[in-house]
C-alpha positions in Angstrom: 7.5 -10.6 -7.9 8.2 -13.6 -5.8 11.3 -12.0 -4.5 9.3 -9.0 -3.3 7.0 -11.2 -1.3 9.9 -13.0 0.2 11.4 -9.7 1.2 8.2 -8.7 2.9 8.1 -11.9 5.0 11.7 -11.3 6.1 10.9 -7.7 7.2 7.9 -9.0 9.2 10.2 -11.2 11.2 12.5 -8.3 11.9 10.0 -5.6 13.0 6.3 -5.9 14.0 5.7 -2.4 12.7 6.6 -3.5 9.2 3.8 -6.1 9.3 1.2 -3.3 8.7 3.2 -1.7 5.9 4.0 -5.0 4.3 0.4 -6.1 4.5 -0.7 -2.9 2.8 1.8 -3.3 0.0 0.8 -7.0 -0.4 -2.8 -5.9 -0.8 -1.8 -3.4 -3.6 0.2 -6.3 -5.2 -3.0 -8.3 -5.7 -5.4 -5.4 -6.0 -3.8 -4.3 -9.3 -1.0 -5.1 -11.6 1.4 -2.3 -10.4 4.4 -4.3 -11.7 7.8 -2.6 -11.0 6.1 0.2 -9.0 4.9 -2.1 -6.2 8.1 -4.3 -6.5 10.2 -1.2 -5.9 8.3 -0.2 -2.8 8.6 -3.6 -1.3 12.3 -3.7 -2.0 12.7 -0.2 -0.4 11.0 -1.4 2.7 13.3 -4.4 3.0 16.4 -2.1 2.5 15.1 0.3 5.2 14.6 -2.6 7.7 18.0 -4.0 7.0 19.5 -0.5 7.7 17.7 -0.3 11.0 18.8 -3.7 12.0 22.5 -2.9 11.3 22.5 0.1 13.6 
């Protein structure tokens, strides 16, 4: 789970738009014990941001 949070912080630095999405996901993280579901969403966000940065 710690890796997911770190990923979120990294995305925030890359794009301001991601801040809103990351914050929403972070809230879900603490709101309930989603587990792998939430972790997967955060990882997906990070991958998407990296893809955009590459182009």
